[in-house]
VEXDRENZA-580727 format. One record per residue (C-alpha): x, y, z; residue number from 1. Coordinates in Angstrom, 3 decimals, padded with zeros to 6 digits. Last residue first. Layout:
N
[rec [X,Y,Z],NUM]
...
% end
This chain:
605
[rec [044.106,047.911,140.368],605]
[rec [044.613,044.158,140.820],604]
[rec [040.894,043.536,141.373],603]
[rec [039.932,044.990,137.979],602]
[rec [042.560,042.954,136.110],601]
[rec [041.444,039.768,137.850],600]
[rec [037.806,040.466,136.998],599]
[rec [038.709,041.026,133.334],598]
[rec [040.679,037.749,133.293],597]
[rec [037.672,035.949,134.815],596]
[rec [035.299,037.357,132.201],595]
[rec [037.641,036.543,129.296],594]
[rec [038.019,032.961,130.523],593]
[rec [034.257,032.614,130.785],592]
[rec [033.958,033.813,127.179],591]
[rec [036.281,031.050,125.946],590]
[rec [034.413,028.529,128.085],589]
[rec [031.078,029.341,126.437],588]
[rec [028.753,031.170,128.854],587]
[rec [025.713,029.758,130.588],586]
[rec [024.490,032.882,132.372],585]
[rec [026.620,035.786,133.478],584]
[rec [026.180,035.622,137.244],583]
[rec [027.569,032.170,138.027],582]
[rec [031.270,032.220,137.072],581]
[rec [031.937,035.817,138.077],580]
[rec [030.009,035.395,141.325],579]
[rec [031.966,032.208,142.063],578]
[rec [035.187,034.204,141.843],577]
[rec [033.667,036.812,144.137],576]
[rec [032.876,034.156,146.720],575]
[rec [036.373,032.648,146.440],574]
[rec [037.961,036.013,147.273],573]
[rec [041.490,036.621,145.972],572]
[rec [042.938,039.906,147.224],571]
[rec [045.494,038.063,149.373],570]
[rec [047.190,036.693,146.256],569]
[rec [045.553,038.231,143.190],568]
[rec [047.680,036.785,140.379],567]
[rec [048.230,033.300,141.795],566]
[rec [044.716,032.897,143.173],565]
[rec [043.142,034.166,139.922],564]
[rec [045.174,031.732,137.820],563]
[rec [044.228,028.921,140.219],562]
[rec [040.543,029.731,139.789],561]
[rec [040.928,029.927,135.997],560]
[rec [042.611,026.514,135.824],559]
[rec [039.985,025.013,138.139],558]
[rec [037.220,026.400,135.899],557]
[rec [038.988,025.071,132.773],556]
[rec [039.533,021.621,134.260],555]
[rec [035.869,021.409,135.234],554]
[rec [034.698,022.384,131.765],553]
[rec [036.855,019.798,130.003],552]
[rec [035.887,017.168,132.560],551]
[rec [032.223,017.593,131.812],550]
[rec [032.561,018.272,128.060],549]
[rec [033.802,014.811,127.087],548]
[rec [030.379,013.261,127.709],547]
[rec [028.581,015.363,125.120],546]
[rec [030.819,014.376,122.225],545]
[rec [028.471,011.774,120.774],544]
[rec [025.062,011.525,122.482],543]
[rec [023.610,008.253,121.082],542]
[rec [026.750,006.109,121.369],541]
[rec [027.819,007.832,124.576],540]
[rec [024.621,006.736,126.318],539]
[rec [025.352,003.102,125.493],538]
[rec [028.591,003.441,127.421],537]
[rec [026.845,004.771,130.501],536]
[rec [024.042,002.195,130.487],535]
[rec [026.633,-000.587,130.128],534]
[rec [028.700,000.893,132.944],533]
[rec [025.713,000.873,135.276],532]
[rec [024.961,-002.790,134.559],531]
[rec [028.659,-003.726,134.750],530]
[rec [028.932,-002.435,138.315],529]
[rec [031.160,000.645,138.721],528]
[rec [034.805,000.027,139.607],527]
[rec [035.897,002.935,137.442],526]
[rec [038.980,001.683,135.556],525]
[rec [038.218,-001.982,134.877],524]
[rec [034.485,-001.550,134.283],523]
[rec [035.197,001.339,131.909],522]
[rec [037.746,-000.534,129.828],521]
[rec [035.481,-003.570,129.540],520]
[rec [032.464,-001.460,128.524],519]
[rec [034.432,000.388,125.832],518]
[rec [035.726,-002.854,124.324],517]
[rec [032.208,-004.306,124.328],516]
[rec [030.725,-001.324,122.482],515]
[rec [033.517,-001.546,119.922],514]
[rec [036.275,001.034,119.720],513]
[rec [036.519,003.028,116.518],512]
[rec [039.340,005.402,117.502],511]
[rec [037.242,008.500,116.850],510]
[rec [033.662,007.706,117.896],509]
[rec [034.104,004.896,120.395],508]
[rec [037.557,005.805,121.737],507]
[rec [036.741,009.507,121.792],506]
[rec [033.792,008.727,124.028],505]
[rec [035.802,006.156,126.002],504]
[rec [038.899,008.211,126.818],503]
[rec [037.239,011.491,127.694],502]
[rec [034.507,009.541,129.475],501]
[rec [037.173,007.870,131.604],500]
[rec [038.009,011.261,133.086],499]
[rec [034.330,011.879,133.885],498]
[rec [033.963,008.434,135.479],497]
[rec [037.179,008.968,137.432],496]
[rec [035.616,012.109,138.899],495]
[rec [032.633,009.981,139.931],494]
[rec [034.905,007.384,141.514],493]
[rec [036.903,010.159,143.159],492]
[rec [033.797,011.503,144.854],491]
[rec [032.658,008.048,145.958],490]
[rec [036.150,007.394,147.289],489]
[rec [035.812,010.631,149.236],488]
[rec [032.538,009.384,150.700],487]
[rec [034.408,006.240,151.746],486]
[rec [037.202,008.281,153.328],485]
[rec [034.715,010.339,155.421],484]
[rec [035.821,013.948,155.111],483]
[rec [033.351,014.649,152.324],482]
[rec [031.592,017.847,153.401],481]
[rec [034.741,019.717,154.382],480]
[rec [034.801,022.840,152.207],479]
[rec [037.476,021.314,149.965],478]
[rec [035.375,018.170,149.467],477]
[rec [032.348,020.287,148.541],476]
[rec [034.560,022.203,146.083],475]
[rec [035.629,018.962,144.393],474]
[rec [032.011,018.011,143.721],473]
[rec [031.383,021.667,142.871],472]
[rec [033.801,021.462,139.935],471]
[rec [031.760,018.602,138.468],470]
[rec [028.638,020.768,138.544],469]
[rec [030.506,023.718,137.038],468]
[rec [031.881,021.616,134.187],467]
[rec [028.398,020.220,133.810],466]
[rec [026.894,023.645,133.156],465]
[rec [029.860,025.254,131.383],464]
[rec [031.054,022.376,129.221],463]
[rec [027.515,021.133,128.627],462]
[rec [026.069,024.330,127.205],461]
[rec [023.037,026.228,128.383],460]
[rec [020.107,028.286,127.206],459]
[rec [017.405,029.692,129.472],458]
[rec [018.828,032.404,131.683],457]
[rec [021.223,033.660,129.014],456]
[rec [018.346,033.719,126.505],455]
[rec [016.353,035.878,128.898],454]
[rec [018.846,038.733,128.762],453]
[rec [020.300,039.452,132.212],452]
[rec [019.054,042.674,133.777],451]
[rec [018.015,041.032,137.026],450]
[rec [019.402,037.595,137.858],449]
[rec [017.008,035.064,139.389],448]
[rec [016.971,032.695,136.390],447]
[rec [020.772,032.565,136.379],446]
[rec [020.756,031.665,140.081],445]
[rec [018.415,028.740,139.333],444]
[rec [020.589,027.153,136.650],443]
[rec [024.049,027.381,138.221],442]
[rec [022.903,026.856,141.799],441]
[rec [020.678,023.930,140.832],440]
[rec [023.295,022.342,138.596],439]
[rec [025.932,022.142,141.309],438]
[rec [025.830,023.708,144.767],437]
[rec [023.461,022.076,145.489],436]
[rec [021.512,019.888,143.044],435]
[rec [022.925,017.583,140.382],434]
[rec [026.603,017.661,141.332],433]
[rec [026.265,018.033,145.104],432]
[rec [023.635,015.291,145.208],431]
[rec [025.800,012.950,143.120],430]
[rec [028.846,013.558,145.308],429]
[rec [026.903,012.956,148.498],428]
[rec [025.256,009.798,147.246],427]
[rec [028.269,007.726,146.239],426]
[rec [029.159,006.371,149.714],425]
[rec [025.550,005.286,150.232],424]
[rec [025.600,003.025,147.189],423]
[rec [022.602,003.382,144.895],422]
[rec [022.831,000.573,142.318],421]
[rec [021.477,-001.724,145.028],420]
[rec [018.065,-000.066,144.768],419]
[rec [017.661,-001.211,141.172],418]
[rec [015.313,000.859,138.991],417]
[rec [015.754,003.768,141.397],416]
[rec [017.064,006.391,138.956],415]
[rec [017.204,009.815,140.603],414]
[rec [015.651,013.081,139.386],413]
[rec [016.790,016.329,141.030],412]
[rec [014.011,018.860,140.451],411]
[rec [014.249,022.654,140.509],410]
[rec [011.206,024.671,141.468],409]
[rec [008.044,025.212,139.436],408]
[rec [005.792,028.267,139.205],407]
[rec [008.727,030.654,139.563],406]
[rec [008.070,032.410,136.241],405]
[rec [011.413,031.219,134.832],404]
[rec [010.513,027.598,135.510],403]
[rec [012.957,025.733,137.729],402]
[rec [015.797,023.614,136.327],401]
[rec [015.462,019.852,135.687],400]
[rec [018.379,017.781,136.959],399]
[rec [019.619,014.300,136.074],398]
[rec [020.312,010.949,137.708],397]
[rec [021.676,007.450,137.144],396]
[rec [021.009,007.736,133.423],395]
[rec [017.831,006.417,131.748],394]
[rec [017.565,003.216,129.715],393]
[rec [015.832,001.129,132.379],392]
[rec [014.232,004.197,134.024],391]
[rec [011.825,005.048,131.214],390]
[rec [008.494,003.520,132.324],389]
[rec [009.448,003.914,135.991],388]
[rec [009.476,007.712,135.895],387]
[rec [012.731,009.006,137.404],386]
[rec [012.252,009.337,141.160],385]
[rec [012.069,012.789,142.677],384]
[rec [014.302,015.022,144.822],383]
[rec [013.187,018.643,145.232],382]
[rec [015.157,021.858,144.750],381]
[rec [014.234,025.284,146.099],380]
[rec [013.980,028.513,144.153],379]
[rec [015.450,031.737,145.544],378]
[rec [018.950,030.870,144.364],377]
[rec [022.044,031.681,146.443],376]
[rec [024.408,034.614,145.951],375]
[rec [027.495,035.634,147.926],374]
[rec [028.779,032.073,147.905],373]
[rec [031.682,030.394,149.684],372]
[rec [031.185,031.500,153.290],371]
[rec [027.462,030.782,152.960],370]
[rec [028.161,027.112,152.302],369]
[rec [026.694,025.329,155.307],368]
[rec [022.908,025.514,155.117],367]
[rec [022.752,024.396,151.497],366]
[rec [025.161,021.593,152.358],365]
[rec [022.775,020.120,154.911],364]
[rec [019.604,020.612,152.865],363]
[rec [021.103,018.719,149.928],362]
[rec [022.305,015.811,152.060],361]
[rec [018.930,015.622,153.810],360]
[rec [017.117,015.589,150.448],359]
[rec [019.303,012.720,149.231],358]
[rec [018.505,010.837,152.434],357]
[rec [014.763,011.255,151.947],356]
[rec [014.942,010.040,148.329],355]
[rec [016.999,007.020,149.358],354]
[rec [014.583,006.272,152.190],353]
[rec [011.639,006.165,149.796],352]
[rec [013.516,003.718,147.574],351]
[rec [014.284,001.459,150.554],350]
[rec [010.622,001.452,151.517],349]
[rec [009.782,000.512,147.939],348]
[rec [012.078,-002.469,148.369],347]
[rec [015.708,-003.521,148.017],346]
[rec [016.789,-002.404,151.495],345]
[rec [019.591,000.089,151.088],344]
[rec [023.277,-000.678,150.699],343]
[rec [026.464,000.957,152.021],342]
[rec [026.866,-000.852,155.313],341]
[rec [025.773,-004.098,153.632],340]
[rec [029.175,-004.214,151.811],339]
[rec [028.592,-005.339,148.235],338]
[rec [029.951,-002.194,146.590],337]
[rec [032.732,-002.157,149.203],336]
[rec [034.508,-005.251,147.928],335]
[rec [033.636,-004.570,144.297],334]
[rec [035.361,-001.211,144.652],333]
[rec [038.565,-002.985,145.599],332]
[rec [038.331,-005.444,142.716],331]
[rec [037.667,-002.686,140.156],330]
[rec [040.574,-000.616,141.429],329]
[rec [042.788,-003.676,141.023],328]
[rec [044.031,-005.746,143.938],327]
[rec [045.799,-004.908,147.182],326]
[rec [045.668,-002.090,149.722],325]
[rec [042.136,-002.357,151.040],324]
[rec [042.677,-001.584,154.743],323]
[rec [040.853,001.713,155.016],322]
[rec [043.985,003.863,154.513],321]
[rec [045.075,001.639,151.612],320]
[rec [041.831,002.393,149.789],319]
[rec [042.518,006.101,150.287],318]
[rec [046.019,005.889,148.798],317]
[rec [044.821,003.684,145.936],316]
[rec [042.096,006.187,145.035],315]
[rec [044.598,009.034,144.786],314]
[rec [046.797,007.001,142.407],313]
[rec [043.750,006.085,140.310],312]
[rec [042.854,009.778,140.030],311]
[rec [046.244,010.655,138.537],310]
[rec [046.274,007.738,136.057],309]
[rec [042.725,008.439,134.854],308]
[rec [043.588,012.128,134.484],307]
[rec [046.528,011.333,132.214],306]
[rec [044.443,008.992,130.032],305]
[rec [041.655,011.567,129.775],304]
[rec [044.014,014.293,128.674],303]
[rec [045.268,011.929,125.967],302]
[rec [041.755,011.265,124.656],301]
[rec [040.872,014.973,124.733],300]
[rec [043.949,015.901,122.698],299]
[rec [043.263,013.061,120.245],298]
[rec [039.636,014.108,119.766],297]
[rec [040.743,017.693,119.009],296]
[rec [040.238,020.739,121.222],295]
[rec [038.718,023.793,119.530],294]
[rec [036.630,024.782,122.548],293]
[rec [032.936,025.202,123.409],292]
[rec [033.143,021.661,124.911],291]
[rec [029.757,020.529,123.605],290]
[rec [029.692,022.561,120.392],289]
[rec [033.274,021.781,119.441],288]
[rec [033.098,018.086,120.289],287]
[rec [029.949,017.646,118.231],286]
[rec [031.577,019.395,115.268],285]
[rec [034.592,017.063,115.407],284]
[rec [032.162,014.143,115.566],283]
[rec [030.382,015.313,112.421],282]
[rec [033.657,015.670,110.563],281]
[rec [034.603,012.098,111.460],280]
[rec [031.149,010.788,110.494],279]
[rec [031.066,012.180,106.970],278]
[rec [028.347,009.547,106.275],277]
[rec [027.895,007.538,109.477],276]
[rec [030.392,004.856,110.556],275]
[rec [032.532,007.351,112.517],274]
[rec [029.345,007.952,114.519],273]
[rec [030.138,004.989,116.744],272]
[rec [029.267,001.462,115.708],271]
[rec [027.014,-001.197,117.205],270]
[rec [026.376,-003.375,114.147],269]
[rec [023.413,-005.525,113.073],268]
[rec [021.046,-003.116,111.361],267]
[rec [018.663,-003.942,108.497],266]
[rec [016.561,-006.670,110.119],265]
[rec [015.971,-004.564,113.225],264]
[rec [014.799,-001.706,111.001],263]
[rec [011.569,-003.556,110.224],262]
[rec [010.806,-003.815,113.940],261]
[rec [011.755,-000.154,114.270],260]
[rec [009.089,000.820,111.728],259]
[rec [006.364,-001.281,113.357],258]
[rec [007.215,000.121,116.792],257]
[rec [007.031,003.663,115.441],256]
[rec [003.552,003.024,114.043],255]
[rec [002.454,001.312,117.272],254]
[rec [003.543,004.344,119.286],253]
[rec [001.190,006.553,117.291],252]
[rec [-001.554,003.906,117.569],251]
[rec [-001.162,004.019,121.376],250]
[rec [-001.348,007.805,121.607],249]
[rec [-004.243,008.595,119.294],248]
[rec [-007.160,006.167,119.739],247]
[rec [-006.416,004.475,123.069],246]
[rec [-004.667,007.371,124.783],245]
[rec [-007.285,009.730,123.361],244]
[rec [-010.145,007.592,124.710],243]
[rec [-008.637,007.495,128.195],242]
[rec [-008.118,011.260,128.213],241]
[rec [-011.701,011.889,127.120],240]
[rec [-013.021,009.725,129.915],239]
[rec [-010.739,011.466,132.395],238]
[rec [-011.794,014.949,131.321],237]
[rec [-015.503,014.149,131.287],236]
[rec [-015.371,012.364,134.651],235]
[rec [-013.664,015.341,136.271],234]
[rec [-016.232,017.692,134.774],233]
[rec [-019.124,015.615,136.104],232]
[rec [-017.512,015.357,139.518],231]
[rec [-017.323,019.147,139.740],230]
[rec [-013.814,020.495,140.451],229]
[rec [-014.058,022.584,143.626],228]
[rec [-010.333,022.422,144.353],227]
[rec [-007.935,020.776,141.951],226]
[rec [-005.649,018.243,143.633],225]
[rec [-007.658,015.225,142.436],224]
[rec [-007.263,016.465,138.869],223]
[rec [-003.522,016.037,139.286],222]
[rec [-003.823,012.409,140.310],221]
[rec [-006.150,011.520,137.432],220]
[rec [-003.942,013.227,134.860],219]
[rec [-000.922,011.363,136.197],218]
[rec [-002.880,008.090,136.120],217]
[rec [-003.851,008.682,132.480],216]
[rec [-000.455,009.565,130.959],215]
[rec [001.133,007.037,133.339],214]
[rec [-000.814,004.234,131.660],213]
[rec [-003.128,002.245,133.917],212]
[rec [-006.385,003.671,132.478],211]
[rec [-005.060,002.984,128.976],210]
[rec [-004.672,-000.736,129.672],209]
[rec [-001.014,-001.800,129.660],208]
[rec [001.122,-003.008,126.771],207]
[rec [001.542,000.513,125.384],206]
[rec [004.603,001.540,127.405],205]
[rec [006.110,-001.945,127.510],204]
[rec [006.144,-002.072,123.715],203]
[rec [007.765,001.360,123.593],202]
[rec [010.528,000.395,126.036],201]
[rec [011.312,-002.947,124.394],200]
[rec [011.457,-001.323,120.976],199]
[rec [013.701,001.435,122.293],198]
[rec [016.206,-000.981,123.795],197]
[rec [016.371,-003.223,120.703],196]
[rec [016.735,-000.322,118.277],195]
[rec [019.419,001.263,120.433],194]
[rec [021.257,-002.081,120.677],193]
[rec [021.465,-002.209,116.874],192]
[rec [023.320,001.080,116.564],191]
[rec [021.265,003.875,115.004],190]
[rec [020.926,004.418,111.258],189]
[rec [022.048,007.371,109.170],188]
[rec [022.219,005.722,105.750],187]
[rec [020.888,008.858,104.016],186]
[rec [017.733,006.996,102.961],185]
[rec [017.416,005.720,106.534],184]
[rec [017.709,009.262,107.821],183]
[rec [014.879,010.382,105.546],182]
[rec [012.777,007.465,106.833],181]
[rec [013.418,008.519,110.424],180]
[rec [012.322,012.067,109.604],179]
[rec [008.992,010.868,108.216],178]
[rec [008.540,008.770,111.363],177]
[rec [009.098,011.828,113.540],176]
[rec [006.426,013.669,111.546],175]
[rec [003.998,010.798,112.159],174]
[rec [004.988,010.917,115.823],173]
[rec [003.956,014.571,115.993],172]
[rec [000.597,013.999,114.298],171]
[rec [-000.220,010.967,116.449],170]
[rec [000.718,012.813,119.644],169]
[rec [-001.558,015.732,118.744],168]
[rec [-004.712,014.474,120.499],167]
[rec [-002.743,014.027,123.716],166]
[rec [-001.773,017.693,123.460],165]
[rec [-005.395,018.739,123.251],164]
[rec [-006.184,016.642,126.305],163]
[rec [-003.448,018.446,128.217],162]
[rec [-004.842,021.791,127.044],161]
[rec [-008.190,020.682,128.436],160]
[rec [-006.521,020.052,131.789],159]
[rec [-004.946,023.512,131.523],158]
[rec [-008.401,025.017,131.053],157]
[rec [-009.802,022.992,133.951],156]
[rec [-007.305,024.430,136.431],155]
[rec [-003.775,023.993,137.800],154]
[rec [-002.592,021.354,135.351],153]
[rec [001.040,022.072,134.427],152]
[rec [002.730,020.305,131.523],151]
[rec [006.208,019.680,132.915],150]
[rec [006.167,016.353,134.761],149]
[rec [003.507,014.182,133.124],148]
[rec [003.297,015.710,129.652],147]
[rec [007.057,016.253,129.420],146]
[rec [007.794,012.761,130.723],145]
[rec [005.411,011.275,128.183],144]
[rec [007.197,013.247,125.422],143]
[rec [010.717,012.487,126.658],142]
[rec [010.220,008.722,126.441],141]
[rec [009.276,008.132,122.780],140]
[rec [010.927,011.406,121.742],139]
[rec [014.311,009.932,122.590],138]
[rec [016.288,011.107,125.590],137]
[rec [018.296,008.095,126.716],136]
[rec [017.072,004.930,124.989],135]
[rec [016.945,006.466,121.536],134]
[rec [014.317,007.476,119.007],133]
[rec [015.251,010.771,117.329],132]
[rec [018.694,009.280,116.485],131]
[rec [021.048,011.965,115.243],130]
[rec [022.922,013.038,112.144],129]
[rec [019.835,014.420,110.388],128]
[rec [020.481,018.015,111.405],127]
[rec [024.172,017.779,110.538],126]
[rec [024.523,020.419,107.847],125]
[rec [022.166,022.698,109.766],124]
[rec [024.593,022.465,112.702],123]
[rec [026.755,025.259,111.330],122]
[rec [023.759,027.568,111.590],121]
[rec [023.074,026.412,115.137],120]
[rec [026.704,026.913,116.159],119]
[rec [026.714,030.401,114.649],118]
[rec [023.578,031.239,116.641],117]
[rec [025.159,030.055,119.891],116]
[rec [028.417,031.977,119.349],115]
[rec [026.619,035.133,118.247],114]
[rec [024.442,034.936,121.361],113]
[rec [027.494,034.638,123.587],112]
[rec [029.389,037.462,121.913],111]
[rec [026.409,039.848,121.950],110]
[rec [025.636,039.043,125.592],109]
[rec [029.210,039.900,126.539],108]
[rec [029.010,043.118,124.513],107]
[rec [025.697,044.063,126.142],106]
[rec [027.073,043.665,129.648],105]
[rec [030.249,045.580,128.796],104]
[rec [028.466,048.492,127.135],103]
[rec [027.849,048.453,123.391],102]
[rec [029.200,050.955,120.849],101]
[rec [032.047,048.683,119.703],100]
[rec [029.517,045.962,118.858],99]
[rec [027.890,048.098,116.178],98]
[rec [024.621,046.281,115.515],97]
[rec [024.072,044.734,112.067],96]
[rec [025.712,041.546,113.304],95]
[rec [022.707,040.777,115.485],94]
[rec [020.342,041.228,112.545],93]
[rec [022.286,038.715,110.428],92]
[rec [022.310,036.231,113.285],91]
[rec [018.560,036.730,113.696],90]
[rec [017.938,036.011,110.010],89]
[rec [020.089,032.882,110.100],88]
[rec [018.285,031.618,113.212],87]
[rec [014.880,032.284,111.672],86]
[rec [015.997,030.420,108.545],85]
[rec [017.018,027.474,110.714],84]
[rec [013.539,027.341,112.207],83]
[rec [011.757,027.460,108.859],82]
[rec [013.836,024.573,107.539],81]
[rec [012.987,022.537,110.648],80]
[rec [009.322,023.468,110.210],79]
[rec [009.273,022.130,106.647],78]
[rec [011.015,018.936,107.719],77]
[rec [008.288,018.328,110.263],76]
[rec [008.914,018.499,113.997],75]
[rec [005.876,020.645,114.892],74]
[rec [005.994,020.749,118.658],73]
[rec [002.994,019.798,120.766],72]
[rec [000.038,022.078,121.347],71]
[rec [-002.463,023.200,123.990],70]
[rec [000.163,024.929,126.142],69]
[rec [000.835,027.289,123.238],68]
[rec [-002.438,029.039,124.066],67]
[rec [-000.929,030.463,127.258],66]
[rec [-000.520,034.201,126.862],65]
[rec [-001.673,036.045,129.987],64]
[rec [001.438,038.199,130.144],63]
[rec [003.111,036.187,132.895],62]
[rec [002.202,033.064,130.936],61]
[rec [004.561,034.197,128.186],60]
[rec [007.773,033.196,129.979],59]
[rec [006.789,029.730,131.157],58]
[rec [010.226,028.215,130.380],57]
[rec [008.968,024.629,130.098],56]
[rec [005.700,025.554,128.399],55]
[rec [007.564,027.724,125.889],54]
[rec [009.822,024.771,125.136],53]
[rec [006.796,022.579,124.423],52]
[rec [005.254,025.266,122.220],51]
[rec [008.380,025.173,120.041],50]
[rec [008.302,027.592,117.083],49]
[rec [008.229,030.513,119.515],48]
[rec [011.674,029.601,120.845],47]
[rec [013.606,031.298,118.042],46]
[rec [011.302,034.292,117.897],45]
[rec [011.215,034.677,121.698],44]
[rec [015.014,034.559,122.008],43]
[rec [015.588,036.974,119.140],42]
[rec [013.032,039.444,120.450],41]
[rec [014.541,039.396,123.956],40]
[rec [018.057,040.054,122.674],39]
[rec [016.665,042.631,120.229],38]
[rec [015.063,044.589,123.047],37]
[rec [018.459,044.799,124.737],36]
[rec [019.946,045.743,121.361],35]
[rec [017.751,048.822,121.413],34]
[rec [016.091,050.307,118.329],33]
[rec [014.810,046.904,117.283],32]
[rec [015.593,045.762,113.703],31]
[rec [012.253,045.247,112.017],30]
[rec [009.267,042.902,112.205],29]
[rec [008.918,042.095,115.897],28]
[rec [010.574,045.029,117.645],27]
[rec [009.260,047.606,115.175],26]
[rec [005.739,046.231,115.370],25]
[rec [005.925,046.182,119.156],24]
[rec [007.200,049.768,119.352],23]
[rec [004.482,050.990,116.990],22]
[rec [001.882,049.097,119.025],21]
[rec [003.249,050.460,122.294],20]
[rec [003.136,054.007,120.912],19]
[rec [-000.407,053.514,119.621],18]
[rec [-001.481,052.073,122.968],17]
[rec [000.103,054.994,124.803],16]
[rec [-001.617,057.496,122.507],15]
[rec [-004.922,055.754,123.173],14]
[rec [-004.254,055.722,126.920],13]
[rec [-003.431,059.433,126.869],12]
[rec [-006.565,060.178,124.919],11]
[rec [-008.710,058.126,127.274],10]
[rec [-007.145,059.861,130.269],9]
[rec [-007.870,063.234,128.680],8]
[rec [-011.461,062.287,127.865],7]
[rec [-011.969,060.807,131.341],6]
[rec [-010.694,064.011,132.884],5]
[rec [-013.133,066.075,130.820],4]
[rec [-016.016,063.742,131.715],3]
[rec [-015.206,063.926,135.436],2]
[rec [-014.868,067.702,135.369],1]
% end
């Protein structure tokens, strides 16, 4: 009886394995039978060329597949050509499905994936129109951050994977250098200030002994958290890490430093992308992919000017209410920027207090918004300091979403290079934008959704993601979390920043403003200190078109909310509206509009 049962079970298992194998082969090499399977296949195939991306998403680890964690991305020209061919093939496969036969969920996913794949194919023409080394998110600072913050070390195997990745830095940077030389041949060179900033950053990164470098100290700290790690094993890993930093990492940086030092003599201007070959067409493309609209640079510039005027009027009313009723916006903000009431102690203790206060702000609003959201994310969000080695060129703050497998929560990174750049009246708005209910709600809720294709949980676009985050700044005010007039000035100052971005980004790249002209305009209109404004403006030079998407997305969400209020009257429910916006992944604005209109039509019945 036992043997007979075992034979039947074995036969069933064999048949099951054959069926799974046939299914897997079909899904991988041919058009999948189900479009739902295709959505997953397409995402995995496109991401599979990037082991770093796979480590961030942590999708395959659930199935015991983790070998990619031992490798860095291949950024060679050959791989780039391979990647775009995958995208073209997947777009062709997607279009072979009959869209009219799909259900609503599948049709929405079809449209979004088609939009993203089309954008990638169109972008092939512009794949060298960027600056792989830049002060914001260049490979020279994102790679150390990836290794320190995102490469997980929970056991000896993952520590060995970390060592393996250190050994590949030289190979990856060599490929980056090849790409830089191709760009130079095509006359695609960065502004001079980018070269200066990046050189200073890279030289500072390697001008410390290996055992003091963050790549080593991070490894050391994480090994200390591993239980029952033999001293001999710990010593082996650390010794190997130190050697690799000295023999692979530092020489890789030295090669890029040498190239950029030569480039310094060839570049003297700080121009927008209009100065690149076919620069105007490239900028139009950047605007399209970031805003997910067909708006023109002139339309965005004019919208920005109108918003600047509106917000300035609101600011003046609040300033008058607190006794500051004369002078320019810049002068009035200067008065409160230096007020001791709004400053922290310029010390490590002050930095620690900033992080604690941000966390308190986040926890407070998270506990008080149930009447506005049906759904909240399962993952928490933590406040951390931006790594010191990159903070000089980094933005004021940014957000890193949680891993799909739940192994890592969301992180709100804050720049603490200068404690006095953090004004207490600006903190609420920034926390709402980057964490709750801003980026963290948008990103973490998507990862929690059942039945949503993985690509909709993982990909994003600036107009949707940052449009939502900017919308939540206003929402927090409407709920009652910014009743203090100074906090409200902080909110309006940040909204002014996003309006000014419409003017300045298009000014730099379309109207050919100089770096200095852009800085002067921004200082005058926002009231931010010149140091912060300089970082902001220099960001726009290396990320053309990205900055205009924030306000564009916010205005669209507000427009759709008002449309729903007008058409639904008493049937309008703000929680349901937020469900529509948040439960379909990072959708292009044109798709979001379709979703809201469909919801309105359903509610009216």
